[in-house]
C-alpha positions as CSV (number, residue, x, y, z in Angstrom):
1,M,-21.6,69.5,-9.3
2,K,-24.8,68.2,-7.6
3,K,-24.3,65.7,-10.2
4,A,-21.3,64.8,-10.2
5,Y,-21.3,64.4,-5.5
6,F,-24.6,62.1,-6.3
7,S,-22.6,60.0,-8.5
8,I,-19.8,59.7,-6.6
9,L,-22.1,58.7,-3.4
10,L,-23.7,56.0,-5.7
11,L,-19.8,54.3,-6.7
12,L,-19.0,54.2,-3.0
13,A,-22.4,52.6,-1.9
14,F,-22.0,50.2,-4.8
15,T,-18.2,49.2,-3.7
16,I,-18.7,49.0,0.0
17,V,-22.0,46.8,-0.7
18,H,-19.8,45.1,-3.2
19,A,-17.0,44.3,-1.1
20,Q,-19.6,43.1,1.7
21,I,-20.7,40.5,-0.5
22,D,-17.4,39.4,-1.4
23,T,-16.4,39.2,2.3
24,N,-19.4,37.0,2.6
25,Q,-18.7,35.0,-0.1
26,Y,-15.2,34.0,1.0
27,K,-16.5,33.7,4.4
28,K,-18.8,31.1,3.3
29,A,-16.4,29.6,1.0
30,E,-14.0,29.0,3.9
31,E,-16.3,26.8,5.7
32,F,-15.4,24.1,2.7
33,M,-12.1,24.2,3.3
34,A,-10.8,20.8,4.6
35,S,-9.4,22.0,8.0
36,N,-13.0,23.2,8.7
37,M,-15.0,20.4,7.0
38,S,-13.0,18.0,8.9
39,K,-14.8,20.0,12.1
40,K,-18.2,18.3,10.7
41,Y,-17.7,14.9,10.5
42,Y,-16.0,11.7,12.6
43,R,-13.9,8.7,12.5
44,S,-12.9,9.8,8.7
45,W,-9.5,8.4,8.6
46,V,-7.0,5.8,9.4
47,N,-3.2,6.7,9.5
48,P,-1.8,3.3,10.9
49,R,1.3,3.1,13.0
50,W,2.6,-0.1,12.5
51,N,4.1,-2.5,15.1
52,E,4.6,-5.9,13.7
53,S,6.7,-7.0,16.4
54,Q,3.7,-6.8,19.0
55,N,1.3,-7.8,15.8
56,L,-0.6,-4.3,16.5
57,F,-0.9,-1.1,15.0
58,W,-2.3,2.2,16.8
59,Y,-4.2,5.5,15.2
60,S,-5.9,8.8,16.6
61,V,-9.1,9.4,15.2
62,K,-11.8,12.3,16.0
63,T,-14.8,11.2,17.7
64,P,-17.9,13.0,19.3
65,K,-15.8,13.0,22.9
66,G,-12.7,14.6,21.2
67,T,-9.7,12.6,19.9
68,E,-9.3,9.0,20.8
69,Y,-6.0,7.0,20.8
70,I,-7.1,3.1,19.6
71,Q,-4.7,0.0,18.7
72,V,-5.7,-2.8,16.6
73,N,-4.7,-6.5,17.3
74,L,-3.0,-7.8,13.8
75,K,-4.3,-11.0,14.1
76,N,-8.1,-10.6,15.3
77,G,-9.0,-7.5,14.4
78,K,-10.2,-6.3,17.3
79,K,-9.8,-2.8,18.9
80,K,-9.3,-1.3,22.3
81,S,-7.9,2.2,23.7
82,L,-4.0,2.5,23.6
83,F,-3.9,3.7,26.6
84,N,-6.0,5.1,29.7
85,Q,-6.9,9.1,28.3
86,E,-8.5,9.9,31.7
87,K,-5.6,9.0,33.7
88,L,-3.1,10.5,31.5
89,A,-5.2,13.8,31.3
90,A,-4.8,13.6,35.3
91,L,-1.0,13.3,35.0
92,L,-0.6,15.8,32.5
93,S,-2.9,18.5,34.4
94,A,-0.4,18.1,37.6
95,K,2.7,18.2,35.3
96,L,1.7,21.0,33.5
97,E,0.0,23.0,36.2
98,K,-3.3,23.6,33.9
99,E,-6.4,21.5,33.4
100,V,-6.1,18.6,30.4
101,E,-9.1,16.9,29.1
102,A,-9.0,13.5,28.5
103,Y,-10.1,13.8,25.0
104,E,-8.2,17.1,24.1
105,L,-4.9,16.0,25.3
106,S,-2.9,18.5,23.1
107,I,0.0,16.0,22.6
108,S,2.1,15.6,19.6
109,Q,5.1,13.9,18.0
110,L,3.8,10.7,19.4
111,K,5.9,7.7,19.3
112,L,5.0,4.2,20.5
113,N,8.4,2.3,21.8
114,E,8.9,-1.4,19.8
115,K,7.7,-3.3,23.0
116,A,4.5,-1.0,22.7
117,D,4.5,-0.3,26.3
118,E,5.8,3.3,26.4
119,L,4.6,6.4,24.4
120,S,7.3,9.4,23.9
121,F,5.2,12.7,22.9
122,K,5.4,16.6,23.3
123,A,3.1,18.4,25.4
124,D,3.6,22.2,25.3
125,T,7.3,22.7,25.6
126,L,8.2,19.2,27.4
127,F,8.9,16.4,26.0
128,L,7.3,13.3,28.4
129,K,7.2,9.6,28.2
130,Y,4.2,7.5,29.5
131,H,4.6,4.0,30.8
132,L,1.5,2.5,29.4
133,K,1.3,-0.6,32.1
134,K,2.6,1.2,35.0
135,E,0.1,4.3,33.8
136,K,3.7,6.5,35.0
137,L,4.4,10.0,33.4
138,E,8.3,11.3,33.8
139,E,10.2,13.3,31.3
140,G,11.5,12.2,28.2
141,E,14.5,13.1,26.3
142,K,14.2,15.8,23.7
143,P,14.6,14.3,19.8
144,K,17.7,15.4,18.5
145,K,17.4,17.5,15.5
146,D,19.7,16.4,12.4
147,R,22.5,18.8,11.4
148,K,22.1,21.3,8.8
149,L,23.8,20.1,5.6
150,T,25.1,16.9,7.4
151,I,24.1,13.0,6.7
152,L,25.1,10.4,9.3
153,S,25.9,7.0,8.5
154,P,23.6,3.7,9.8
155,D,26.0,2.5,12.3
156,K,26.4,6.1,13.3
157,K,30.4,6.2,12.8
158,T,30.7,8.5,10.1
159,L,29.1,12.1,9.5
160,A,29.4,13.5,6.1
161,M,29.1,17.0,5.9
162,V,28.9,20.2,3.7
163,I,31.2,22.8,4.5
164,D,32.1,25.9,2.3
165,Y,30.3,24.0,-0.5
166,N,32.8,21.4,-0.2
167,I,32.1,17.7,1.2
168,W,33.9,16.3,4.5
169,L,33.8,13.1,6.5
170,K,34.3,13.2,10.4
171,N,34.5,10.1,12.3
172,M,32.5,10.2,14.9
173,E,34.6,8.3,17.8
174,S,38.0,10.2,17.2
175,E,36.2,13.4,16.0
176,D,39.0,13.8,13.5
177,S,37.8,15.2,10.0
178,I,38.7,14.9,6.6
179,Q,37.9,17.6,3.6
180,V,37.2,15.4,0.5
181,T,36.6,17.8,-2.3
182,K,38.3,21.3,-2.5
183,D,37.1,23.3,-5.4
184,G,33.7,23.6,-4.6
185,K,32.2,27.0,-4.3
186,R,29.3,29.1,-3.8
187,E,28.4,29.3,-7.8
188,Y,29.9,25.5,-8.4
189,A,29.2,23.3,-5.4
190,Y,29.3,19.8,-3.8
191,G,26.2,18.3,-2.3
192,V,24.1,21.4,-1.9
193,K,21.9,23.5,-4.2
194,P,19.3,26.4,-3.5
195,S,16.4,25.5,-2.1
196,W,13.2,25.8,-5.1
197,Y,11.5,28.0,-2.6
198,S,14.6,30.2,-1.6
199,V,14.4,34.0,-2.0
200,K,16.6,36.7,-0.7
201,N,17.2,40.5,-0.5
202,I,19.4,41.4,-3.2
203,E,21.2,43.4,-0.9
204,N,22.2,40.5,1.4
205,E,25.4,38.9,1.0
206,E,24.4,35.9,2.0
207,D,23.8,32.7,-0.1
208,F,20.3,31.2,-0.7
209,D,18.7,28.5,1.8
210,L,20.3,25.4,0.8
211,D,19.3,21.6,0.3
212,L,21.2,18.9,1.0
213,D,21.9,16.3,-2.0
214,L,24.2,13.6,-0.8
215,N,22.5,10.4,-1.2
216,R,24.0,7.5,1.0
217,S,24.2,3.6,0.3
218,P,21.9,1.7,2.6
219,D,25.3,0.2,4.0
220,G,26.9,3.9,4.4
221,K,29.8,2.9,2.0
222,Y,29.4,5.1,-0.8
223,L,27.9,8.2,-1.3
224,I,26.6,9.9,-4.2
225,V,26.7,13.6,-4.7
226,G,25.2,16.2,-6.7
227,K,27.9,19.1,-7.9
228,Y,25.5,21.8,-9.2
229,D,26.7,24.3,-11.6
230,H,24.5,27.6,-11.6
231,R,27.6,29.8,-12.6
232,S,25.0,31.2,-15.7
233,M,22.1,30.6,-13.5
234,K,19.5,34.1,-14.6
235,K,17.2,34.9,-11.4
236,L,13.7,36.2,-11.1
237,Y,12.7,39.2,-9.1
238,L,9.9,40.0,-6.7
239,Y,9.1,43.6,-5.8
240,K,7.9,44.5,-2.2
241,S,6.5,47.7,-1.9
242,L,5.8,47.5,1.9
243,P,8.9,46.2,3.9
244,E,8.2,44.9,7.6
245,K,10.6,47.6,8.5
246,G,11.1,51.5,7.3
247,H,9.6,52.8,4.3
248,R,12.2,51.8,1.2
249,A,11.0,49.3,-1.0
250,E,12.7,46.0,-1.1
251,V,14.1,43.8,-4.3
252,Y,13.9,40.1,-3.6
253,E,15.8,37.4,-6.3
254,Y,15.7,33.7,-6.7
255,E,17.1,31.3,-9.3
256,R,14.8,29.8,-12.0
257,P,15.0,28.5,-15.3
258,I,11.9,29.7,-17.8
259,A,11.1,28.2,-21.3
260,G,13.7,29.2,-23.7
261,D,16.7,29.5,-21.6
262,S,19.7,28.4,-23.7
263,L,21.5,28.6,-20.4
264,V,20.4,26.8,-17.2
265,P,21.4,25.5,-13.9
266,T,23.0,21.7,-14.2
267,V,23.7,18.8,-12.0
268,E,27.0,16.5,-12.4
269,Y,27.1,13.1,-10.4
270,G,30.3,12.0,-8.6
271,L,30.3,9.1,-5.9
272,I,32.5,9.2,-2.6
273,D,33.9,5.9,-1.2
274,V,33.6,6.5,2.7
275,A,36.6,4.2,3.5
276,K,39.0,5.4,1.1
277,T,37.6,8.9,1.4
278,N,38.0,9.8,-2.0
279,Y,35.7,11.4,-4.8
280,Q,35.4,10.4,-8.3
281,S,33.5,12.0,-10.9
282,L,31.0,9.6,-12.8
283,D,30.9,9.0,-16.6
284,M,27.5,10.9,-17.2
285,E,26.7,13.8,-18.9
286,S,25.5,16.7,-16.7
287,I,21.9,17.3,-16.5
288,P,19.6,20.4,-16.1
289,T,18.5,19.9,-12.6
290,F,14.8,20.3,-13.2
291,L,15.3,17.2,-15.4
292,S,17.3,15.0,-13.0
293,W,14.2,13.1,-10.9
294,G,16.4,11.6,-8.1
295,V,18.3,8.4,-7.2
296,Q,17.4,5.1,-5.8
297,W,19.9,2.8,-3.9
298,H,19.4,-1.4,-4.2
299,K,18.5,-2.1,-1.0
300,E,20.9,-5.2,-1.2
301,K,23.5,-4.8,-4.0
302,P,26.0,-1.5,-4.4
303,Q,24.4,-0.3,-7.1
304,A,21.9,3.3,-7.7
305,Y,19.9,4.2,-10.2
306,F,18.9,7.4,-11.6
307,T,15.9,9.1,-13.4
308,C,16.7,11.5,-15.9
309,F,14.2,12.8,-18.3
310,S,15.1,15.3,-21.9
311,R,14.2,18.9,-22.1
312,G,10.7,19.1,-22.9
313,Y,9.8,15.8,-21.2
314,K,9.7,13.6,-24.5
315,S,11.8,10.9,-23.4
316,L,13.1,9.0,-19.9
317,D,16.5,7.0,-19.0
318,I,17.2,5.2,-16.2
319,I,21.0,4.9,-15.5
320,E,22.6,2.7,-13.3
321,L,25.6,2.9,-11.1
322,D,27.6,0.1,-10.2
323,A,29.3,1.6,-7.0
324,L,32.2,-1.1,-6.9
325,S,33.6,0.3,-10.2
326,A,32.2,3.5,-10.2
327,K,31.0,2.8,-14.5
328,A,27.4,4.1,-14.9
329,K,25.2,2.7,-18.1
330,P,21.6,3.5,-19.3
331,V,19.3,0.2,-18.6
332,Y,16.2,1.7,-19.9
333,H,14.8,4.1,-22.1
334,D,11.3,5.5,-22.8
335,Q,10.2,8.0,-25.2
336,E,7.1,9.7,-26.8
337,E,6.1,12.1,-29.8
338,T,4.4,14.2,-27.4
339,Y,5.3,13.5,-23.7
340,V,6.6,11.5,-21.0
341,D,4.6,12.6,-18.0
342,P,7.0,13.3,-15.0
343,G,3.8,13.5,-12.8
344,Y,3.0,9.6,-13.4
345,H,6.2,8.8,-13.2
346,E,7.1,5.7,-10.7
347,M,9.4,3.1,-10.7
348,M,10.2,0.4,-7.5
349,L,13.0,-2.0,-7.6
350,F,13.2,-5.6,-6.5
351,E,14.9,-6.7,-3.7
352,K,16.8,-9.6,-5.0
353,S,17.4,-8.7,-8.2
354,D,18.4,-6.0,-11.0
355,D,14.8,-6.3,-12.0
356,F,12.8,-2.7,-11.5
357,L,9.2,-2.0,-12.8
358,I,8.3,1.1,-14.2
359,F,5.7,3.3,-15.6
360,S,5.1,3.7,-19.4
361,E,2.4,5.1,-21.6
362,R,3.6,3.5,-24.7
363,D,0.3,1.6,-25.6
364,G,-1.4,4.7,-24.9
365,W,-2.6,3.8,-21.3
366,N,-0.2,4.4,-18.1
367,H,0.7,0.9,-17.4
368,I,3.4,-1.5,-15.2
369,Y,6.5,-2.8,-17.5
370,H,8.8,-5.2,-15.9
371,V,12.7,-4.2,-17.0
372,S,15.0,-6.9,-16.4
373,K,18.8,-7.6,-18.1
374,N,17.2,-11.2,-19.2
375,Q,14.7,-9.8,-21.4
376,S,15.8,-7.6,-24.9
377,E,12.2,-5.5,-24.1
378,P,10.2,-4.2,-21.0
379,Q,7.6,-6.7,-20.3
380,Q,4.0,-5.0,-20.2
381,V,2.6,-6.7,-17.0
382,T,-1.0,-4.4,-17.2
383,K,-3.1,-4.1,-20.1
384,G,-6.3,-2.5,-21.0
385,N,-8.0,0.7,-21.0
386,F,-7.4,2.4,-17.5
387,V,-4.8,4.1,-15.6
388,V,-2.3,2.5,-13.3
389,R,-2.1,4.9,-10.1
390,S,0.4,3.3,-8.0
391,I,2.5,0.6,-7.7
392,E,2.3,-1.0,-3.5
393,Y,4.4,-4.0,-3.4
394,I,6.2,-6.1,-5.4
395,D,6.2,-9.8,-3.9
396,E,9.1,-11.7,-5.6
397,E,8.7,-14.8,-3.9
398,D,5.1,-15.4,-5.5
399,K,5.9,-13.1,-8.7
400,K,2.9,-10.9,-8.1
401,V,2.5,-7.2,-8.0
402,Y,-0.1,-4.8,-6.0
403,F,-1.1,-1.7,-7.2
404,T,-4.0,0.8,-7.7
405,A,-5.6,1.7,-11.1
406,A,-8.6,3.9,-11.9
407,G,-11.1,3.5,-14.9
408,K,-10.9,-0.5,-14.6
409,E,-14.3,-1.5,-13.6
410,T,-17.0,-0.2,-16.5
411,D,-19.5,1.0,-13.4
412,V,-17.3,2.7,-11.1
413,D,-16.3,6.5,-11.5
414,P,-13.0,6.2,-13.5
415,Y,-11.4,8.8,-10.9
416,L,-11.3,6.5,-8.3
417,P,-8.4,4.1,-7.6
418,M,-9.1,0.8,-7.0
419,F,-6.7,-1.6,-5.5
420,Y,-5.6,-4.6,-7.4
421,V,-2.8,-7.7,-7.6
422,V,-2.0,-9.2,-10.5
423,N,1.1,-11.9,-11.5
424,L,4.3,-10.2,-13.0
425,D,3.3,-12.0,-16.1
426,G,0.2,-9.9,-16.6
427,S,-2.1,-12.9,-15.5
428,N,-4.6,-13.6,-12.7
429,L,-5.8,-10.1,-12.5
430,Q,-7.8,-9.5,-9.1
431,L,-9.7,-6.9,-7.6
432,L,-9.2,-6.2,-4.0
433,S,-11.2,-3.3,-2.9
434,P,-15.0,-3.9,-4.7
435,E,-16.6,-1.0,-3.0
436,K,-16.9,2.0,-5.4
437,A,-15.4,4.5,-3.6
438,F,-11.7,6.2,-3.5
439,H,-8.9,3.8,-2.2
440,N,-6.3,4.6,-0.1
441,I,-3.9,1.6,0.7
442,S,-1.6,2.0,3.8
443,L,0.4,-1.4,4.1
444,S,2.6,-2.6,6.9
445,S,6.3,-2.6,6.7
446,N,6.3,-6.4,6.6
447,K,3.7,-6.2,3.6
448,K,1.5,-8.7,5.5
449,Y,-1.2,-6.3,6.1
450,Y,-2.7,-3.0,4.9
451,V,-5.1,-0.6,5.8
452,D,-7.8,0.5,3.2
453,N,-9.3,3.8,3.5
454,Y,-12.5,4.7,1.1
């Protein structure tokens, strides 16, 4: 018996020491989390907020003082404070009835108006606005939250809504509403799908949290509607042995297809002409939901483009929709014996034509290809033993494309993205970021300027 007790004591001692070591190791590792590492250095990142109408951008940055707000003149590159932080801190202290430090303002949801003379923000529970020149603080307007499962037209005259799994259109001036679809139901719904991260108690009769799938054209004249069929969808389950209330374990479910399932949730697409308030099914095959990778509308033309992968991710198709005729047709196909990587898929439309640029690994490396109706085959833009990481901008007038790529420079770590420009015909490739570092590019909305964080 003594030997048994001694063995148990040794085991307990080992367990306690082992647990203590593990705890210390976790605490040490926690110091290297991004949120903690960022406290140990300053001026690490510039996230530009562009205001080209006033020839400036502004940003906030952590310095030895605290958080500073800086504006940059786009013409000469000179920096200065966005506002008098000591003055604002004094005004906030009076408004909030507590001490506020100049470089620890604790304000959020900052927005600078187009004239760059008024800053709106949230402080505690208040929404305020600060006049930069007058140095005056006053009550602001609480931002309006988007209504759940709705989308408003650009002219704010028509609101598209999903109610009981059907589409309604509401005239915002007359308040009249028209039901566009009528046969939608929980397992075969228009415009909504269960959120990927949604789980629910199996004893709860309510539906999963839903995500909206209404894609509005830039002019607001058309809506692409996803109709989701998960009537045969199988579920996965989670067991919660320690519920928040009571002592009975709970079972949660979520919808998720897995490899080998013969029946999976699918989506089919339709088009709504807002003026005519009618719905028309598109002549496209239904697609497994996890293989439909979004819709892009053309900025100037009544055209949209669907990205669709095959099961197994060995092929990719781009389907073009003409909204005027409601006709859809394939305009691009990519296929590999092994894998068409959805993680490296990128497509960018031209604004003044039907052309687009797209990624492909058809030559063994991830490169940019130019797809045009005037060409029988996609034309390769970038070539070589390197990987294109992103398409940043197409300059249609000068026929150039700006992009990031890794592995092009022989003396640079191949995992570091660099910034380049090349002619659309593949000629005159130029490196724009010679520093041997990880480059993150932020372009202004008018594409005349960019900030390079590296």
